[in-house]
C-alpha positions as CSV (number, residue, x, y, z in Angstrom):
1,M,-23.2,-40.1,-21.1
2,P,-23.6,-39.3,-17.4
3,T,-20.8,-40.5,-15.1
4,A,-20.9,-42.0,-11.6
5,L,-18.1,-42.7,-9.2
6,L,-18.5,-46.4,-8.1
7,A,-17.0,-46.6,-4.6
8,G,-16.0,-49.9,-3.2
9,A,-13.2,-52.4,-2.4
10,F,-12.3,-53.0,-6.0
11,G,-8.9,-53.7,-7.7
12,Q,-7.8,-56.1,-5.0
13,G,-7.5,-59.3,-7.0
14,N,-10.7,-60.6,-5.4
15,L,-13.2,-62.6,-7.5
16,G,-16.2,-61.4,-5.5
17,D,-15.3,-57.8,-5.8
18,D,-14.7,-58.2,-9.5
19,A,-18.2,-59.7,-9.8
20,L,-19.7,-56.6,-8.0
21,V,-18.1,-54.3,-10.6
22,E,-19.5,-56.5,-13.4
23,S,-23.0,-56.4,-11.9
24,F,-23.0,-52.5,-11.7
25,V,-21.7,-52.2,-15.3
26,S,-24.4,-54.5,-16.6
27,A,-27.2,-52.8,-14.6
28,L,-26.2,-49.3,-15.6
29,P,-25.4,-49.4,-19.3
30,E,-26.3,-45.8,-19.9
31,W,-23.7,-44.6,-17.3
32,Q,-20.0,-44.4,-17.4
33,L,-18.8,-45.9,-14.1
34,I,-15.4,-44.9,-12.5
35,P,-14.5,-47.5,-9.9
36,T,-12.3,-46.7,-6.9
37,A,-9.6,-49.4,-6.7
38,A,-6.7,-50.4,-4.4
39,D,-4.8,-51.0,-7.6
40,P,-6.3,-49.2,-10.6
41,S,-4.4,-51.4,-13.0
42,A,-6.0,-54.5,-11.5
43,V,-9.5,-53.4,-12.6
44,G,-10.5,-54.8,-15.9
45,P,-9.7,-52.7,-19.0
46,T,-13.4,-52.2,-19.8
47,H,-13.9,-50.5,-16.4
48,R,-11.2,-47.9,-16.6
49,P,-10.3,-45.2,-15.8
50,A,-10.3,-46.2,-12.2
51,V,-9.1,-44.0,-9.4
52,A,-6.8,-45.1,-6.5
53,S,-9.0,-45.6,-3.5
54,R,-6.3,-44.6,-1.0
55,D,-5.7,-41.3,-2.7
56,S,-8.5,-39.4,-1.0
57,M,-7.9,-36.2,-2.8
58,A,-8.0,-37.9,-6.2
59,V,-11.2,-39.7,-5.2
60,A,-12.8,-36.4,-4.1
61,R,-11.8,-34.6,-7.3
62,R,-13.2,-37.4,-9.4
63,A,-16.4,-37.5,-7.4
64,L,-16.9,-33.8,-7.8
65,G,-16.6,-34.2,-11.6
66,C,-19.2,-37.0,-11.7
67,D,-23.0,-36.7,-11.9
68,A,-23.5,-39.2,-9.0
69,V,-21.8,-41.3,-6.4
70,V,-22.7,-45.0,-5.9
71,V,-21.3,-47.1,-3.1
72,G,-21.4,-50.6,-4.7
73,G,-21.8,-53.4,-2.2
74,G,-19.4,-54.5,0.5
75,T,-19.4,-54.0,4.2
76,V,-19.2,-50.2,4.4
77,F,-20.5,-49.7,8.0
78,K,-17.6,-51.1,10.0
79,R,-14.4,-50.5,11.9
80,L,-11.3,-51.7,10.1
81,H,-9.3,-54.6,11.4
82,P,-5.8,-53.7,12.7
83,S,-4.3,-56.0,10.0
84,T,-5.3,-53.5,7.3
85,D,-2.7,-51.0,8.7
86,R,-5.4,-48.2,8.5
87,R,-7.1,-46.2,11.1
88,P,-10.2,-48.1,12.5
89,L,-12.6,-45.4,11.2
90,A,-10.8,-44.7,7.9
91,L,-13.5,-46.4,5.8
92,L,-16.4,-44.7,7.4
93,A,-14.6,-41.3,7.5
94,N,-13.7,-41.4,3.8
95,A,-17.2,-42.4,2.9
96,A,-18.6,-39.6,4.9
97,L,-16.3,-37.1,3.3
98,L,-17.3,-38.4,-0.1
99,V,-21.0,-38.1,0.7
100,A,-20.6,-34.6,2.2
101,A,-18.7,-33.3,-0.9
102,S,-21.3,-34.9,-3.3
103,S,-24.3,-33.6,-1.3
104,A,-22.8,-30.1,-1.3
105,R,-22.7,-30.2,-5.1
106,R,-26.3,-31.6,-5.2
107,R,-25.1,-34.9,-6.6
108,R,-27.1,-38.1,-6.2
109,V,-25.7,-40.5,-3.6
110,A,-26.8,-44.1,-3.4
111,M,-25.6,-47.1,-1.4
112,L,-26.7,-50.5,-2.9
113,G,-26.2,-53.9,-1.4
114,V,-24.1,-52.7,1.4
115,G,-23.5,-54.4,4.7
116,A,-22.8,-53.4,8.3
117,G,-20.6,-54.9,11.0
118,R,-20.3,-54.0,14.7
119,L,-20.2,-50.2,15.1
120,E,-18.5,-49.7,18.5
121,G,-17.8,-46.3,19.8
122,P,-19.5,-42.9,19.3
123,G,-17.3,-42.0,16.3
124,A,-18.4,-45.0,14.3
125,R,-22.0,-44.5,15.2
126,H,-22.0,-40.9,14.4
127,L,-20.5,-41.5,10.9
128,A,-23.0,-44.3,10.2
129,R,-25.9,-42.1,11.0
130,Y,-24.5,-39.3,8.8
131,L,-24.0,-41.7,5.9
132,V,-27.6,-43.0,6.0
133,R,-29.1,-39.6,6.6
134,H,-27.3,-37.9,3.6
135,S,-27.8,-40.7,1.0
136,H,-30.7,-40.6,-1.4
137,L,-30.9,-44.4,-1.4
138,V,-29.7,-47.1,1.0
139,V,-30.4,-50.7,0.3
140,L,-28.7,-53.2,2.7
141,R,-27.5,-56.6,1.9
142,D,-29.2,-58.5,4.7
143,E,-31.3,-58.3,7.9
144,E,-28.2,-58.7,10.0
145,S,-26.9,-55.4,8.7
146,A,-30.1,-53.7,9.6
147,A,-29.9,-55.0,13.1
148,Q,-26.3,-53.7,13.5
149,L,-27.3,-50.2,12.2
150,S,-30.3,-50.2,14.6
151,A,-28.1,-51.2,17.5
152,A,-25.8,-48.2,16.6
153,G,-28.7,-45.8,16.9
154,V,-29.3,-45.3,13.2
155,P,-33.0,-44.7,12.6
156,G,-34.7,-47.4,10.6
157,P,-36.4,-49.3,9.1
158,F,-34.1,-50.1,6.2
159,R,-34.7,-51.6,2.8
160,V,-33.2,-55.0,2.6
161,G,-32.1,-56.3,-0.8
162,A,-29.4,-58.8,-1.7
163,D,-25.8,-58.8,-2.9
164,P,-25.7,-57.1,-6.4
165,A,-23.6,-59.9,-7.8
166,W,-26.6,-62.2,-7.7
167,T,-27.8,-60.5,-10.9
168,L,-25.0,-62.1,-12.9
169,L,-26.4,-65.6,-12.1
170,R,-29.5,-67.8,-12.6
171,P,-31.2,-70.1,-10.1
172,P,-30.3,-73.8,-10.3
173,E,-32.7,-76.2,-12.0
174,H,-32.6,-78.4,-8.9
175,S,-30.7,-78.8,-5.6
176,R,-31.0,-82.4,-4.8
177,P,-28.1,-84.3,-3.1
178,R,-25.1,-85.1,-5.3
179,S,-23.4,-88.4,-5.8
180,A,-19.9,-87.0,-6.0
181,R,-17.8,-87.5,-2.8
182,S,-15.7,-84.4,-3.4
183,V,-15.5,-81.1,-1.5
184,L,-14.4,-77.7,-3.0
185,V,-12.6,-75.6,-0.4
186,I,-12.4,-71.8,-0.8
187,P,-10.2,-70.3,1.9
188,S,-9.7,-66.7,3.1
189,A,-6.7,-65.1,4.7
190,W,-9.1,-62.9,6.7
191,A,-10.9,-65.8,8.3
192,T,-8.8,-66.1,11.5
193,A,-9.9,-66.7,15.0
194,G,-8.0,-65.8,18.2
195,D,-5.0,-67.9,17.3
196,G,-4.3,-66.1,14.0
197,W,-3.3,-67.3,10.6
198,R,-1.4,-70.4,11.8
199,G,-4.2,-71.6,13.9
200,M,-6.7,-71.2,11.0
201,V,-4.5,-73.3,8.7
202,D,-3.9,-75.9,11.4
203,R,-7.6,-76.4,11.9
204,L,-8.4,-76.5,8.2
205,A,-5.5,-78.9,7.4
206,E,-6.6,-81.3,10.2
207,T,-10.2,-81.2,9.0
208,L,-9.2,-81.9,5.4
209,G,-7.0,-84.8,6.6
210,R,-9.9,-86.4,8.4
211,L,-12.1,-86.0,5.3
212,H,-9.4,-87.5,3.0
213,A,-9.1,-90.5,5.4
214,S,-12.8,-91.1,5.0
215,G,-12.6,-91.3,1.2
216,V,-13.5,-87.7,0.4
217,E,-11.8,-86.0,-2.6
218,L,-10.4,-82.6,-1.8
219,V,-10.2,-79.6,-4.2
220,V,-8.8,-76.2,-3.0
221,Q,-9.3,-73.0,-5.0
222,S,-7.9,-69.5,-4.3
223,W,-10.3,-66.6,-5.0
224,Q,-8.0,-63.8,-3.8
225,R,-4.6,-63.0,-5.2
226,R,-2.1,-60.6,-3.6
227,V,-2.6,-57.2,-5.1
228,A,-1.6,-53.7,-3.7
229,G,-0.8,-55.1,-0.3
230,S,-4.1,-57.1,0.1
231,A,-3.8,-60.5,1.8
232,G,-3.9,-63.2,-0.9
233,D,-5.0,-66.8,-0.4
234,E,-2.2,-68.5,-2.3
235,P,-0.1,-69.0,0.9
236,I,-3.0,-71.0,2.5
237,V,-3.3,-73.2,-0.6
238,A,0.5,-73.8,-0.7
239,E,0.6,-74.7,3.0
240,L,-2.3,-77.2,2.6
241,V,-0.5,-78.8,-0.3
242,R,2.7,-79.0,1.7
243,R,1.0,-80.7,4.6
244,L,-1.5,-83.0,2.7
245,G,0.5,-83.6,-0.6
246,P,-1.4,-85.4,-3.3
247,A,-4.5,-85.7,-1.1
248,V,-5.3,-82.1,-2.3
249,E,-6.0,-81.1,-5.8
250,V,-5.5,-77.4,-6.6
251,A,-8.0,-75.9,-9.0
252,P,-7.3,-72.7,-11.0
253,T,-9.1,-69.5,-9.9
254,P,-12.3,-69.0,-11.9
255,G,-12.3,-66.1,-14.3
256,S,-15.7,-64.9,-13.2
257,L,-18.5,-65.7,-10.8
258,P,-20.6,-67.5,-13.5
259,E,-17.5,-69.6,-14.3
260,A,-17.1,-70.5,-10.6
261,V,-20.7,-71.7,-10.7
262,T,-19.9,-74.0,-13.6
263,T,-16.9,-75.5,-11.8
264,M,-19.0,-76.3,-8.8
265,H,-21.3,-78.5,-10.8
266,Q,-18.6,-81.2,-10.6
267,V,-18.3,-81.4,-6.8
268,G,-20.5,-82.8,-4.0
269,A,-20.3,-79.9,-1.6
270,V,-18.5,-76.5,-1.0
271,L,-16.7,-75.5,2.2
272,T,-16.3,-71.7,1.8
273,Y,-14.7,-69.0,3.9
274,R,-15.7,-66.5,1.3
275,F,-19.1,-64.8,0.9
276,H,-19.3,-65.0,-2.9
277,G,-18.3,-68.7,-2.7
278,L,-21.6,-69.2,-0.9
279,V,-23.4,-67.1,-3.6
280,A,-21.9,-69.3,-6.3
281,A,-22.8,-72.5,-4.5
282,G,-26.4,-71.4,-4.2
283,A,-26.6,-70.7,-7.9
284,A,-25.0,-74.1,-8.6
285,G,-27.5,-75.9,-6.5
286,V,-24.6,-77.4,-4.5
287,P,-24.8,-77.9,-0.7
288,A,-22.4,-75.6,1.1
289,L,-21.0,-75.0,4.6
290,A,-19.9,-71.5,5.4
291,I,-17.2,-70.5,7.9
292,T,-18.9,-67.5,9.5
293,H,-15.9,-65.2,10.3
294,E,-18.1,-62.3,9.1
295,A,-21.8,-61.6,9.7
296,K,-22.5,-61.5,6.0
297,L,-21.7,-65.2,5.7
298,R,-23.9,-66.1,8.6
299,G,-26.8,-64.0,7.1
300,L,-26.5,-65.6,3.7
301,A,-26.2,-69.1,5.0
302,R,-29.3,-68.5,7.0
303,R,-31.3,-67.2,4.0
304,L,-30.1,-70.1,1.8
305,G,-30.7,-72.7,4.5
306,Q,-27.1,-73.9,4.4
307,R,-24.8,-75.2,7.2
308,M,-22.5,-72.8,9.0
309,S,-19.6,-73.1,11.5
310,P,-17.7,-70.5,13.5
311,P,-14.0,-69.9,12.6
312,A,-12.7,-71.5,15.8
313,F,-14.3,-74.8,14.9
314,E,-13.2,-78.2,16.2
315,P,-11.8,-80.2,13.2
316,D,-13.5,-83.4,14.0
317,I,-16.9,-81.6,14.3
318,L,-16.4,-79.7,11.1
319,A,-15.4,-82.9,9.2
320,E,-18.6,-84.5,10.4
321,D,-20.6,-81.4,9.3
322,V,-19.0,-81.4,5.8
323,T,-19.7,-85.1,5.5
324,A,-23.3,-84.5,6.3
325,A,-23.4,-81.7,3.7
326,L,-22.3,-84.2,1.1
327,G,-25.6,-86.0,1.6
328,S,-27.8,-83.0,1.7
329,A,-29.5,-80.7,-0.8
330,G,-28.2,-77.3,-1.9
331,A,-30.2,-74.0,-1.5
332,P,-33.7,-74.4,-2.9
333,P,-34.0,-72.9,-6.4
334,A,-37.0,-70.7,-5.2
335,V,-34.8,-69.2,-2.5
336,V,-32.0,-68.4,-4.9
337,K,-34.6,-66.9,-7.3
338,E,-35.7,-64.6,-4.5
339,E,-32.1,-63.5,-3.9
340,I,-31.7,-62.6,-7.6
341,A,-35.1,-60.9,-7.6
342,R,-34.1,-58.7,-4.6
343,A,-30.8,-57.8,-6.2
344,E,-32.6,-56.8,-9.5
345,E,-35.2,-54.8,-7.6
346,G,-32.3,-52.9,-5.9
347,F,-30.9,-52.0,-9.3
348,R,-34.3,-50.8,-10.4
349,L,-34.5,-48.5,-7.5
350,L,-31.0,-47.3,-8.1
351,R,-31.8,-46.4,-11.8
352,V,-34.9,-44.5,-10.7
353,V,-32.9,-42.5,-8.1
354,L,-30.1,-41.7,-10.5
355,A,-32.6,-40.6,-13.1
356,E,-34.4,-38.5,-10.4
357,G,-37.6,-40.3,-11.2
358,T,-37.6,-39.5,-14.9
359,T,-37.4,-43.1,-16.1
360,P,-40.3,-45.4,-17.1
361,E,-39.1,-47.8,-14.4
362,A,-40.4,-45.4,-11.8
363,E,-43.9,-46.7,-12.6
364,T,-43.0,-50.4,-12.1
365,V,-40.7,-50.4,-9.1
366,G,-41.8,-52.9,-6.5
367,R,-41.0,-53.1,-2.8
368,L,-38.1,-54.5,-0.9
369,P,-38.8,-55.9,2.6
370,L,-38.0,-53.6,5.6
371,A,-36.0,-54.4,8.7
372,P,-36.3,-54.1,11.5
373,W,-40.0,-54.3,10.8
374,P,-41.7,-51.1,12.0
375,R,-44.0,-51.5,15.0
């Protein structure tokens, strides 16, 4: 059985990252995947052995022993936030070293469902160009990522697919407005504005207080636990409970993305700070409002036709927007079906590239849209 290093932000106790691993394992059954992980023990037992992502030498050794390297989703093209306690270009530099080593050994390198943030500075732009130029396949997650790469001087156009985790889900049967007057809140410790963690919690607590006063039931759910130094969401949930008391119900973390979709069928709307919370809401046919602290949330909310708000929102305005979402429809099933189809097409392309064109799928591969559209 051929082996592939699956590089990504795995093993961090994050429901969305776990879903990405599941999607690649399901799509590549003939390959043994070796994930990189912040905490290798946090990766599910069926996906081991994993390799510690911060041990660059161990990752390089494992990559050189594999038949291919696959970068599996996530925002790869970006500068790291200071709160990560890592060098700003560490992610890009490590990815470039991995690609360089693999290319030197004539290994296949693919990047599927990846995203891009702002690439400021010549170093970030040079590394981004190098990664794209030396990969056999690059499929971006959204058009916003294509625009960021183009702005950084990376030659396009780029194939635009969808987040790989969509392949774990099915489109909803309908997306008509719900009768339930309840809101599921999915916070994120990373979704801060200029006033930091405390300001984020203050705004969210005030918003939820206004919703409760208007008769809306509130359910809060953490999707990120603290693992290997990553910022967990439990402190946010605990602070909301301390401030709002019995007005807030705490729901357990879903065991998987499909399970999250099932739990959403019981609520009237979803207020999410997390990207895969928006994915799950789309598959559930539930109206959602995304806090767009990252471009990927803005891009997906746009594609799904759902409401969005900046992280430095005014609580009274956000409360009104959430109330409006309660009376609206979720993402249209046809749009969700298109997201799933794009993700599946990306995996078909990946399988063809990894097999070097020697698979029957090479005859049936379709086309993904290009962005920016060539003139």
